[in-house]
C-alpha positions as CSV (number, residue, x, y, z in Angstrom):
1,M,-8.6,-29.1,-1.9
2,L,-8.5,-28.4,1.8
3,G,-5.8,-26.5,3.5
4,K,-3.5,-28.1,6.0
5,K,-4.9,-26.1,8.9
6,L,-8.5,-27.1,8.3
7,T,-7.6,-30.8,7.7
8,A,-5.7,-30.9,11.0
9,T,-8.6,-29.1,12.8
10,L,-11.2,-31.6,11.5
11,A,-8.9,-34.5,12.4
12,D,-8.5,-33.1,16.0
13,W,-12.3,-32.7,16.3
14,V,-12.9,-36.3,15.3
15,E,-10.2,-37.5,17.7
16,H,-11.9,-35.6,20.6
17,G,-15.4,-36.8,19.7
18,L,-16.7,-33.4,18.7
19,I,-17.8,-34.6,15.2
20,S,-18.1,-38.0,13.6
21,A,-16.0,-39.3,10.7
22,E,-19.0,-39.0,8.5
23,Q,-19.5,-35.3,9.5
24,R,-15.9,-34.6,8.8
25,E,-16.3,-35.9,5.3
26,Q,-19.4,-33.8,4.7
27,I,-17.6,-30.7,6.0
28,A,-14.5,-31.4,3.9
29,T,-16.7,-31.9,0.8
30,Y,-18.5,-28.7,1.4
31,E,-15.4,-26.6,2.1
32,S,-13.6,-28.1,-1.0
33,G,-16.5,-27.1,-3.2
34,R,-16.7,-23.6,-1.7
35,A,-13.0,-23.1,-2.2
36,V,-13.3,-24.1,-5.9
37,R,-16.3,-21.8,-6.4
38,S,-14.4,-18.9,-4.7
39,R,-11.3,-19.4,-6.8
40,G,-13.4,-19.5,-10.0
41,S,-15.3,-16.4,-9.0
42,W,-12.1,-14.4,-8.4
43,A,-10.6,-15.7,-11.6
44,L,-13.6,-14.6,-13.5
45,Y,-13.7,-11.3,-11.7
46,S,-10.0,-10.6,-12.4
47,L,-10.3,-11.5,-16.1
48,L,-13.4,-9.4,-16.5
49,I,-11.7,-6.3,-15.0
50,L,-8.6,-6.9,-17.2
51,G,-10.9,-7.3,-20.2
52,V,-12.6,-4.0,-19.4
53,C,-9.3,-2.2,-19.1
54,V,-8.1,-3.6,-22.4
55,L,-11.4,-2.7,-24.0
56,G,-11.2,0.8,-22.8
57,I,-7.6,1.2,-24.0
58,G,-8.7,-0.1,-27.4
59,V,-11.6,2.3,-27.7
60,I,-9.4,5.2,-26.7
61,S,-6.7,4.2,-29.2
62,L,-9.3,3.8,-32.0
63,I,-10.7,7.3,-31.3
64,A,-7.3,8.8,-30.9
65,S,-6.2,7.6,-34.4
66,N,-9.1,9.6,-35.9
67,W,-9.3,12.3,-33.3
68,E,-8.7,15.4,-35.5
69,E,-11.4,14.4,-38.0
70,I,-14.1,14.2,-35.4
71,P,-16.0,17.5,-34.6
72,G,-15.9,18.7,-31.1
73,L,-19.7,18.5,-30.5
74,A,-19.7,15.0,-31.9
75,K,-17.0,14.0,-29.5
76,L,-18.8,15.4,-26.5
77,G,-22.2,14.1,-27.6
78,C,-20.9,10.5,-28.1
79,T,-19.1,10.6,-24.8
80,L,-22.2,11.7,-22.9
81,L,-24.3,9.1,-24.7
82,L,-21.9,6.4,-23.9
83,L,-21.7,7.4,-20.2
84,T,-25.5,7.5,-20.1
85,G,-25.7,3.9,-21.4
86,L,-23.0,2.7,-19.0
87,G,-24.7,4.5,-16.1
88,W,-28.0,2.8,-16.9
89,A,-26.4,-0.6,-17.3
90,T,-24.6,-0.2,-14.0
91,Y,-27.9,0.7,-12.3
92,V,-29.6,-2.4,-13.8
93,A,-26.7,-4.6,-12.6
94,H,-27.1,-3.2,-9.1
95,D,-30.9,-3.5,-9.1
96,T,-30.7,-7.2,-10.2
97,Q,-28.1,-8.0,-7.6
98,K,-25.3,-8.9,-10.0
99,P,-22.2,-7.7,-8.0
100,I,-19.5,-8.9,-10.5
101,R,-21.4,-7.3,-13.4
102,F,-21.9,-4.2,-11.4
103,D,-18.2,-3.8,-10.6
104,V,-17.2,-4.4,-14.2
105,L,-19.6,-1.9,-15.6
106,A,-18.8,0.6,-12.8
107,T,-15.1,0.3,-13.6
108,L,-15.9,1.0,-17.3
109,F,-18.1,3.9,-16.2
110,I,-15.3,5.4,-14.1
111,V,-12.8,5.1,-17.0
112,G,-15.4,6.8,-19.2
113,C,-15.9,9.7,-16.6
114,L,-12.1,10.2,-16.6
115,A,-12.0,10.3,-20.4
116,A,-15.0,12.7,-20.4
117,I,-13.3,15.1,-18.0
118,A,-10.2,15.1,-20.2
119,L,-12.2,15.7,-23.3
120,I,-14.1,18.6,-21.7
121,A,-10.7,20.1,-20.6
122,Q,-9.4,19.8,-24.1
123,L,-12.5,21.3,-25.8
124,Y,-13.0,24.1,-23.2
125,P,-9.5,24.8,-21.7
126,T,-9.8,26.6,-18.4
127,G,-6.2,26.3,-17.2
128,G,-7.0,24.0,-14.3
129,E,-4.6,21.5,-12.7
130,P,-5.0,17.7,-13.1
131,Y,-5.6,17.2,-9.4
132,Q,-8.8,19.4,-9.7
133,A,-10.1,17.0,-12.3
134,M,-9.2,14.1,-10.0
135,I,-11.2,15.7,-7.2
136,F,-14.2,15.9,-9.4
137,L,-13.8,12.3,-10.4
138,L,-13.6,11.2,-6.8
139,V,-16.9,13.0,-6.1
140,I,-18.6,11.3,-9.1
141,I,-17.5,7.8,-8.2
142,T,-18.1,7.9,-4.5
143,P,-21.8,6.8,-4.7
144,L,-20.7,3.8,-6.7
145,V,-18.3,2.8,-3.9
146,Y,-21.1,2.9,-1.3
147,V,-23.4,0.6,-3.3
148,S,-20.7,-1.9,-4.3
149,K,-20.7,-5.3,-2.7
150,R,-17.0,-6.2,-3.2
151,G,-13.8,-4.5,-2.3
152,F,-12.5,-3.6,-5.7
153,L,-14.2,-0.2,-6.0
154,P,-13.1,1.1,-2.6
155,Q,-9.6,0.1,-3.5
156,L,-9.9,2.0,-6.8
157,W,-11.2,5.0,-5.0
158,V,-8.3,5.0,-2.6
159,V,-5.8,4.7,-5.5
160,A,-7.5,7.7,-7.1
161,F,-7.3,9.6,-3.8
162,I,-3.5,8.9,-3.5
163,G,-3.1,9.9,-7.2
164,T,-5.0,13.1,-6.5
165,L,-2.8,13.8,-3.5
166,L,0.4,13.4,-5.5
167,A,-1.0,15.4,-8.4
168,S,-1.7,18.3,-6.0
169,V,2.0,18.3,-5.1
170,F,3.5,18.0,-8.5
171,V,1.7,20.9,-10.2
172,H,2.9,22.8,-13.3
173,D,4.2,25.7,-11.3
174,E,6.3,24.1,-8.6
175,Q,6.3,27.3,-6.4
176,A,2.4,27.0,-6.4
177,S,2.6,23.5,-4.9
178,W,1.2,23.5,-1.4
179,W,3.9,21.0,-0.4
180,I,6.7,23.2,-1.6
181,Q,5.2,26.2,0.1
182,L,4.9,24.2,3.3
183,V,8.3,22.7,3.4
184,S,10.3,25.6,2.1
185,G,8.6,28.3,4.2
186,G,7.7,30.3,1.1
187,E,11.3,30.7,-0.1
188,S,12.1,30.4,-3.8
189,Y,14.8,27.7,-3.7
190,H,14.0,24.1,-4.4
191,H,15.8,21.2,-2.7
192,D,15.5,17.7,-4.0
193,M,15.3,16.2,-0.5
194,Q,12.2,18.3,0.2
195,M,10.2,15.7,-1.8
196,F,11.6,12.7,0.0
197,P,9.3,13.0,3.1
198,L,6.3,12.2,0.8
199,F,7.4,8.6,1.2
200,L,6.5,8.9,4.8
201,F,3.7,11.4,4.5
202,I,1.5,9.3,2.2
203,P,1.4,6.0,4.2
204,L,1.0,7.9,7.5
205,T,-2.0,9.8,5.9
206,C,-3.5,6.5,4.7
207,L,-3.0,5.0,8.2
208,A,-4.8,7.9,9.9
209,L,-7.6,7.9,7.4
210,G,-8.0,4.1,7.5
211,N,-8.3,4.1,11.3
212,L,-10.7,7.0,11.2
213,A,-12.8,5.4,8.6
214,A,-13.1,2.2,10.6
215,H,-14.9,4.1,13.4
216,F,-17.9,5.0,11.3
217,G,-20.3,2.7,9.5
218,P,-20.7,4.7,6.2
219,T,-16.9,5.0,5.7
220,S,-15.9,1.5,7.0
221,R,-15.6,0.1,3.5
222,F,-12.7,2.5,2.9
223,A,-10.8,1.4,6.0
224,S,-9.3,-1.8,4.7
225,A,-8.3,-0.1,1.4
226,F,-6.6,2.8,3.2
227,L,-4.8,0.4,5.6
228,L,-3.6,-1.8,2.7
229,W,-2.0,1.1,0.9
230,S,-0.6,2.4,4.2
231,T,1.1,-1.0,4.6
232,L,2.5,-1.0,1.0
233,G,3.6,2.6,1.4
234,A,5.3,1.9,4.7
235,L,7.3,-0.9,3.2
236,T,8.4,1.4,0.4
237,A,9.3,4.1,2.9
238,L,11.4,1.6,4.9
239,V,13.5,0.8,1.9
240,A,13.7,4.4,0.7
241,T,14.8,5.6,4.2
242,D,17.5,3.0,4.4
243,L,18.9,4.0,1.0
244,V,18.8,7.7,1.8
245,L,20.4,7.4,5.2
246,T,23.1,5.0,3.9
247,L,23.9,6.3,0.5
248,H,22.7,9.8,0.0
249,D,25.0,12.8,0.7
250,D,22.3,15.3,1.3
251,V,20.0,15.5,4.3
252,V,16.3,16.0,4.6
253,P,15.6,19.7,5.6
254,W,13.9,20.1,9.0
255,R,11.0,22.0,7.4
256,A,10.2,19.0,5.2
257,M,9.7,16.8,8.2
258,V,7.1,19.1,9.8
259,P,4.1,17.8,7.8
260,V,5.4,14.3,8.5
261,V,5.4,14.9,12.2
262,V,1.9,16.4,12.1
263,V,0.4,13.6,10.2
264,G,2.4,11.1,12.3
265,L,0.8,12.5,15.4
266,A,-2.6,12.1,13.8
267,A,-1.8,8.5,12.8
268,G,-0.6,7.8,16.3
269,V,-3.8,9.1,17.8
270,S,-5.9,7.1,15.3
271,V,-4.0,3.9,16.3
272,V,-4.5,4.5,20.0
273,T,-8.2,4.9,19.5
274,R,-8.6,1.5,17.8
275,K,-10.0,-0.3,20.8
276,D,-10.6,-3.4,18.6
277,H,-6.8,-3.9,18.5
278,T,-4.9,-5.3,21.5
279,P,-2.6,-3.0,23.5
280,V,0.5,-4.7,22.1
281,V,-0.6,-4.2,18.5
282,R,-1.3,-0.5,19.2
283,F,2.1,-0.2,21.0
284,I,4.0,-1.7,18.1
285,Q,2.3,0.5,15.5
286,V,2.9,3.7,17.5
287,T,6.5,2.6,18.0
288,L,6.9,2.2,14.2
289,I,5.5,5.7,13.6
290,V,7.8,7.3,16.2
291,L,10.8,5.4,14.8
292,A,10.1,6.6,11.3
293,V,10.4,10.2,12.5
294,V,13.0,9.9,15.2
295,V,15.5,8.3,12.8
296,Y,15.9,11.7,11.1
297,L,16.7,13.7,14.2
298,P,20.5,13.1,14.0
299,Q,20.5,14.6,10.5
300,I,18.4,17.6,11.5
301,A,20.7,18.2,14.5
302,Y,23.7,18.8,12.2
303,E,23.3,22.2,10.5
304,D,26.6,22.0,8.7
305,G,25.4,19.6,6.0
306,G,24.4,16.5,7.9
307,I,26.2,13.5,9.3
308,H,27.1,11.7,6.1
309,G,30.8,11.8,7.0
310,A,30.4,10.2,10.4
311,K,30.9,6.5,11.0
312,F,27.5,5.9,12.5
313,Q,25.8,7.3,9.4
314,E,26.6,4.1,7.6
315,A,25.0,2.1,10.4
316,L,21.9,4.3,10.8
317,G,20.1,3.1,7.7
318,P,20.5,-0.6,8.3
319,A,19.8,-0.3,12.0
320,Y,16.6,1.5,11.3
321,L,15.5,-1.0,8.6
322,I,16.3,-4.0,10.7
323,A,14.6,-2.6,13.8
324,S,11.5,-1.7,11.9
325,L,11.3,-5.1,10.2
326,L,11.6,-6.8,13.6
327,L,8.8,-4.7,14.9
328,L,6.7,-5.6,11.8
329,A,7.5,-9.3,12.3
330,A,6.3,-8.9,15.9
331,L,3.1,-7.2,14.6
332,C,2.6,-10.1,12.2
333,A,3.0,-12.6,14.9
334,A,0.6,-10.7,17.1
335,V,-2.2,-10.8,14.5
336,G,-1.4,-14.4,13.4
337,A,0.0,-13.5,10.0
338,R,2.6,-16.3,9.9
339,R,3.5,-15.9,6.2
340,L,4.2,-12.2,6.6
341,F,6.2,-12.9,9.7
342,T,8.3,-15.3,7.7
343,L,8.8,-12.8,4.9
344,A,9.8,-10.1,7.4
345,T,12.4,-12.3,9.0
346,V,13.8,-13.3,5.6
347,V,14.3,-9.7,4.7
348,V,16.0,-9.1,8.0
349,G,18.4,-11.9,7.2
350,I,19.1,-10.4,3.8
351,R,19.8,-7.0,5.3
352,F,22.2,-8.5,7.8
353,L,23.9,-10.3,4.9
354,L,24.2,-7.0,3.0
355,V,25.7,-5.4,6.1
356,Y,28.2,-8.2,6.4
357,L,29.2,-7.8,2.7
358,Q,29.6,-4.1,3.2
359,V,31.8,-4.6,6.3
360,V,33.9,-7.2,4.5
361,G,34.2,-5.0,1.4
362,S,36.7,-6.1,-1.2
363,L,37.7,-9.2,0.8
364,A,34.3,-10.7,-0.3
365,T,35.5,-10.9,-3.9
366,T,38.7,-12.9,-3.2
367,G,38.7,-16.7,-3.1
368,F,39.0,-16.8,0.7
369,G,36.3,-14.2,1.1
370,L,33.9,-16.0,-1.2
371,I,34.4,-19.2,0.8
372,V,33.7,-17.4,4.1
373,S,30.8,-15.6,2.6
374,G,29.3,-18.8,1.3
375,L,29.6,-20.4,4.7
376,V,28.0,-17.4,6.3
377,I,25.1,-17.5,3.9
378,I,24.5,-21.2,4.4
379,G,24.8,-20.9,8.1
380,M,22.3,-18.1,8.3
381,A,19.9,-20.0,6.0
382,L,20.1,-23.2,8.1
383,L,19.7,-21.2,11.4
384,W,16.7,-19.4,10.1
385,Y,15.1,-22.6,8.7
386,K,15.6,-24.5,12.0
387,T,14.4,-21.8,14.3
388,R,11.7,-20.1,12.3
389,T,8.8,-22.0,13.9
390,Q,10.1,-21.6,17.4
391,L,10.9,-17.9,16.8
392,A,7.3,-17.3,15.5
393,A,5.9,-19.1,18.6
394,L,8.2,-17.2,21.0
395,I,7.5,-13.8,19.6
396,G,3.8,-14.6,19.2
397,G,3.7,-15.5,22.9
398,L,5.4,-12.4,24.0
399,V,3.2,-10.0,22.0
400,K,-0.1,-11.6,22.8
């Protein structure tokens, strides 16, 4: 089945004499078949990956139920033998140009490597931290990522990288954590809000690494994966920042924002150096980075416990979220992502509605308040629906 955009494009080409009606039918038939094949391939790919994960969990559960009865050398020998077989099968899949089979076997091999590392750590305890094992795993699976033909293994590598980064923060001895040492200045006390800037640190790190990876051919396959997780992390950070600024009584210590500022500068430089993006796209991205840091300056300025008692503290979180979402909507319009633009504007409307309910307060629960609130919701919905296309075109024209 053809999309509306392609159908309209083909009709326009026929109308202007660029192709004949017969050619339009041939193109439509070819594209419909290709779409069906693509959907079938991705469905098979997803089911195979799911099956591999379930199979791995089943094998681990079976072994775990009889774990104590199996000798240590037998455990290690069977694990290495299994990894050898998986490694050979993965090599054969790559040599015979079977990308789906390769990714499935490579995923199973990676799960096996992780299990082998855990087994060796259990048989020969050395007192290491989990992040050290994760670093070793990243080194092992990196060659597989480079020879893969699809995007799943790079995504898996980036997920493992983020997990390693988090594991290096949450170590057994909190005072040995590099993050705690960095944000506390070596002092012994531990503040809950010291951990909050991780919501900002991780997506900014992914953004910087993604843009850096895009500059070099060997690392370009990691770029899209880093940028995807940067986007997902940024959306999470937006919501978390709104909640902290609006509801939390404590403030983020200024030391905890230092690593965020440093990695934010690196991310900003990486954005500016992306010459394949338009100046407007780069400007919006840099503005989002600056806004994510600047929004905490009012808190840092008050050394007596923050500004949670001030009136503008209640408006700071919603204002930041709405401003950031509007910038994201403009960014989506600039790159032609209409669906994401629509989603961003819907979330902006929802946040405005929450602000309205917060201002109205208990009045919203009365009969009159419910009537007014219902009319406001209906009015906002109709206004958005009638103006969404014109708004997308207007913003798209301004940012291009």
